[in-house]
C-alpha positions as CSV (number, residue, x, y, z in Angstrom):
1,M,0.1,0.0,0.2
2,D,2.6,1.8,0.6
3,K,3.3,2.3,-2.9
4,L,0.3,4.0,-3.3
5,I,0.5,6.2,-0.6
6,S,3.5,8.0,-2.5
7,H,1.5,8.1,-6.1
8,I,-1.5,9.6,-4.5
9,K,0.1,11.9,-2.9
10,S,2.8,13.1,-5.5
11,L,0.2,14.2,-8.0
12,I,-2.1,15.8,-5.1
13,S,-2.7,17.0,-1.1
14,I,-5.2,14.5,0.2
15,S,-5.8,13.9,4.4
16,D,-5.1,10.5,6.0
17,Y,-8.7,10.2,7.0
18,Q,-9.6,10.9,2.9
19,L,-6.4,8.7,2.1
20,E,-7.8,5.6,4.8
21,I,-11.0,5.6,2.6
22,V,-9.1,5.2,-0.7
23,L,-7.2,2.0,0.8
24,D,-10.2,0.7,2.6
25,K,-11.6,0.1,-0.6
26,L,-8.5,-2.0,-2.3
27,V,-7.8,-5.9,-2.8
28,E,-4.3,-7.5,-2.7
29,K,-4.4,-9.9,-5.9
30,K,-1.2,-11.8,-6.9
31,F,-1.4,-13.4,-10.7
32,S,1.4,-15.7,-12.0
33,K,3.4,-14.8,-15.0
34,K,1.1,-15.2,-18.4
35,E,-2.2,-15.4,-16.1
36,N,-4.7,-13.2,-17.9
37,L,-6.4,-10.5,-15.7
38,L,-9.4,-9.6,-18.7
39,Y,-10.2,-11.8,-21.9
40,I,-12.0,-9.8,-24.7
41,N,-15.2,-9.8,-24.6
42,N,-15.9,-10.2,-21.4
43,Y,-16.3,-8.0,-18.6
44,A,-13.7,-5.6,-16.6
45,H,-15.4,-5.6,-13.0
46,E,-12.3,-4.7,-11.0
47,V,-8.5,-1.8,-12.3
48,F,-5.9,-2.2,-10.7
49,F,-3.0,-0.7,-9.3
50,T,0.9,-2.5,-10.0
51,L,2.6,-3.0,-6.9
52,S,5.2,-5.4,-8.3
53,G,5.3,-6.6,-11.7
54,C,4.4,-6.3,-15.7
55,V,1.7,-6.6,-18.0
56,R,-0.1,-5.9,-21.3
57,T,-2.7,-5.2,-22.7
58,Y,-3.2,-6.8,-26.3
59,V,-5.3,-7.3,-29.1
60,S,-5.2,-10.6,-31.5
61,D,-5.7,-9.4,-35.0
62,F,-8.1,-11.9,-37.6
63,N,-4.5,-14.5,-38.1
64,G,-4.3,-14.7,-34.5
65,V,-1.2,-12.4,-34.3
66,E,-1.2,-10.4,-31.3
67,H,-0.7,-6.9,-31.4
68,N,0.5,-4.7,-27.7
69,L,-1.6,-2.1,-27.0
70,S,0.4,-0.9,-23.5
71,F,2.4,-2.5,-20.8
72,A,1.9,-1.4,-17.0
73,M,4.6,-1.9,-14.5
74,E,5.1,-0.5,-10.5
75,N,2.9,2.7,-9.9
76,W,0.4,2.4,-12.4
77,W,-3.1,1.9,-12.7
78,F,-4.5,-0.2,-15.6
79,G,-7.7,-2.1,-16.6
80,D,-10.2,-1.7,-19.6
81,L,-11.6,1.4,-18.6
82,Q,-14.4,1.5,-21.0
83,S,-15.8,-1.5,-20.0
84,F,-15.2,-0.7,-16.4
85,L,-16.7,2.3,-16.9
86,N,-19.0,1.9,-19.3
87,K,-20.1,-1.5,-17.8
88,T,-20.0,-3.1,-21.4
89,L,-17.7,-6.0,-22.6
90,A,-13.9,-5.2,-23.1
91,I,-11.5,-4.8,-26.2
92,H,-8.9,-6.6,-24.6
93,N,-6.6,-8.5,-23.4
94,I,-4.7,-7.9,-20.6
95,Q,-1.8,-10.5,-19.1
96,A,1.0,-10.6,-16.9
97,L,4.0,-11.1,-17.9
98,E,5.9,-11.0,-14.9
99,D,4.1,-12.7,-11.4
100,T,2.4,-9.3,-10.0
101,L,1.1,-8.1,-7.3
102,V,-1.6,-5.6,-7.7
103,L,-4.4,-3.5,-6.0
104,S,-7.7,-4.0,-7.5
105,I,-10.6,-2.3,-7.1
106,N,-14.1,-3.0,-8.5
107,Q,-16.8,-1.0,-9.6
108,E,-18.8,-0.1,-6.4
109,K,-15.8,0.8,-4.5
110,W,-15.1,3.2,-7.2
111,Q,-18.3,5.1,-7.1
112,I,-18.3,5.4,-3.5
113,L,-14.8,7.0,-3.3
114,I,-16.1,9.2,-6.2
115,Q,-19.0,10.3,-4.2
116,E,-17.4,10.3,-0.9
117,V,-13.6,11.7,-1.5
118,P,-13.4,14.6,-3.7
119,E,-9.7,14.0,-3.2
120,F,-9.7,10.6,-5.3
121,V,-11.7,12.6,-8.2
122,N,-8.4,14.3,-8.2
123,Y,-6.2,12.1,-8.4
124,L,-8.5,10.6,-10.8
125,N,-8.2,13.7,-14.0
126,I,-4.8,14.0,-13.3
127,L,-4.2,10.5,-14.4
128,F,-6.8,10.3,-17.3
129,R,-5.2,13.4,-18.5
130,N,-1.0,12.1,-18.5
131,S,-2.9,8.9,-19.8
132,M,-4.6,11.3,-22.7
133,F,-1.3,12.9,-23.3
134,A,0.4,9.4,-23.4
135,Q,-1.9,8.3,-26.4
136,Q,-2.1,11.6,-28.3
137,N,2.1,10.9,-28.1
138,R,2.4,7.7,-29.1
139,I,-0.4,8.1,-32.1
140,V,1.8,10.7,-33.5
141,Q,4.5,9.1,-32.8
142,S,3.2,6.1,-35.0
143,L,2.3,8.2,-37.3
144,S,5.7,9.8,-37.6
145,L,9.2,8.7,-36.5
146,T,10.5,5.0,-38.5
147,A,10.6,2.1,-36.4
148,E,14.1,2.4,-35.6
149,E,13.2,6.2,-33.6
150,R,10.2,4.4,-31.7
151,Y,12.3,2.1,-30.6
152,H,15.1,4.2,-29.5
153,L,12.6,6.6,-27.6
154,F,10.8,3.4,-26.2
155,L,14.3,2.8,-25.0
156,K,14.7,6.4,-23.8
157,E,11.4,6.5,-22.6
158,Y,11.2,3.1,-20.6
159,P,14.9,1.4,-19.8
160,S,13.1,-0.8,-17.0
161,L,10.6,-2.2,-19.1
162,A,13.0,-2.8,-21.7
163,Q,15.1,-5.3,-19.9
164,R,11.8,-7.4,-18.6
165,I,9.8,-8.2,-21.5
166,S,11.0,-9.8,-24.5
167,Q,12.2,-8.3,-27.8
168,K,8.8,-9.6,-29.3
169,H,6.8,-8.2,-27.1
170,I,8.5,-4.6,-27.7
171,A,8.3,-5.6,-31.9
172,S,4.1,-5.9,-31.3
173,Y,4.2,-2.3,-29.1
174,L,6.2,-1.0,-31.9
175,G,3.8,-2.5,-34.4
176,I,6.9,-4.2,-36.5
177,T,8.0,-7.7,-36.6
178,P,10.5,-9.1,-34.2
179,E,12.7,-10.3,-37.1
180,F,12.6,-6.0,-38.2
181,L,13.0,-5.5,-34.4
182,S,16.3,-7.1,-34.7
183,M,17.9,-5.6,-37.4
184,I,17.3,-2.2,-35.9
185,R,19.2,-4.1,-33.0
186,S,22.1,-5.4,-34.4
187,K,22.5,-1.9,-36.4
188,K,22.1,0.0,-33.1
189,N,25.4,-2.0,-31.9
190,K,26.9,-1.9,-34.6
């Protein structure tokens, strides 16, 4: 819980009483490496805060090829927010890439926090804003940078993540094949 407390306090001012209300609504859960936390076409009944480990959000195309949309490691929130907030079917899968420990919150407790703790709403607004900016940047980078430039930017922005996940997953996230990523990496090492 200390990681979440630090994360919240790094973004907003919140009283100990209100922080206790937030923490009381969260449940600690463990997921094993390769375990799915959510499957496409199921309902997302909870969202998560990563205490340790790493997960990926991905979809599969009609040929069964998986495409990584995002990763979440320590101190990151993740989940299918569209499914969670709108109570619709999930549009992607979420899988643990490592043994992962999370804090989860369900829809009912989420709504209680929104009603009872205005500071939590401020915290969420900051998270949603930052997430929107990151997604916009990713779209612009996908359209305007070469694969090599995207790879180098990924290494710069997520140096520890690049050491923790497979090249196959990095390639998928970048929208290239593992073979092409291997060529980029060998060119960099020359």
